[in-house]
C-alpha positions in Angstrom: -26.3 17.9 -4.9 -25.4 21.4 -5.4 -23.2 22.3 -8.0 -20.4 23.6 -6.3 -21.1 20.9 -3.6 -20.1 18.4 -6.4 -17.3 20.3 -7.6 -15.5 20.5 -4.5 -15.3 16.8 -4.2 -13.9 16.6 -7.5 -11.3 19.2 -7.2 -10.3 17.2 -4.1 -10.6 13.8 -5.9 -8.3 15.5 -8.9 -5.6 17.1 -5.5 -5.8 13.3 -4.7 -4.0 11.8 -7.4 -2.0 14.5 -8.2 -0.3 14.8 -4.6 0.1 10.5 -4.6 1.5 10.7 -8.4 4.0 14.3 -7.0 5.0 11.6 -3.8 5.7 8.8 -5.7 7.9 10.5 -8.3 9.8 12.2 -5.2 9.8 9.6 -3.0 9.0 6.1 -3.8 9.0 4.7 -1.0 7.2 7.0 1.1 3.3 7.1 2.1 0.9 9.7 1.7 -1.6 10.1 4.1 -4.9 11.1 2.3 -6.6 12.8 5.5 -3.6 15.5 5.9 -4.3 16.3 2.2 -7.3 18.9 3.8 -7.6 22.3 3.1 -8.6 22.8 6.9 -5.5 24.2 7.6 -6.5 27.0 4.9 -10.0 27.9 6.2 -8.6 27.6 9.0 -6.4 30.7 8.4 -9.2 32.6 6.7 -11.2 32.0 9.5 -9.0 34.2 11.7 -8.5 36.6 9.0 -11.7 37.4 8.7 -12.8 37.6 12.7 -9.4 40.2 12.8 -10.5 42.4 9.9 -14.3 42.6 11.1 -16.2 45.0 8.3 -12.9 45.9 6.6 -12.9 42.3 4.0 -11.1 44.5 1.7 -7.9 44.6 1.3 -4.6 44.9 -0.7 -2.2 43.0 -1.1 0.4 44.6 1.5 -2.3 44.6 4.1 -3.4 40.6 2.9 0.8 40.0 3.9 0.6 41.9 6.5 -2.6 40.1 8.6 -1.3 36.8 7.0 2.3 37.4 9.4 -0.5 37.8 12.2 -2.5 34.8 11.7 1.0 32.9 11.5 1.4 34.5 14.6 -2.2 33.6 16.3 -2.0 30.3 15.0 1.6 29.3 16.7 0.1 31.0 20.0 -3.2 28.5 19.7 -0.6 25.6 19.2 1.0 26.2 21.7 -1.8 26.7 23.8 -5.1 24.3 22.8 -7.2 24.8 25.5 -7.4 28.6 24.1 -8.8 27.1 20.9 -12.9 25.4 21.7 -15.1 25.7 18.8 -18.4 27.1 19.5 
């Protein structure tokens, strides 16, 4: 198993424990769904970012803030029209 994959698995398990503990402190009778703890939305955001900027991968903080505001608009559009968001 590659070192990066092993580290990712360790961090994911640690995140589950932290999130479950935080939820139990915040709302003792609440439920936590581990499937919702993934980073898929963050990965989707960075995927949209990489397709938007093309070769201009380096950005300063102002450009990054502007790009993330555009990413949230794109995600809202794709959420309202799920047929437009098709995987290859």
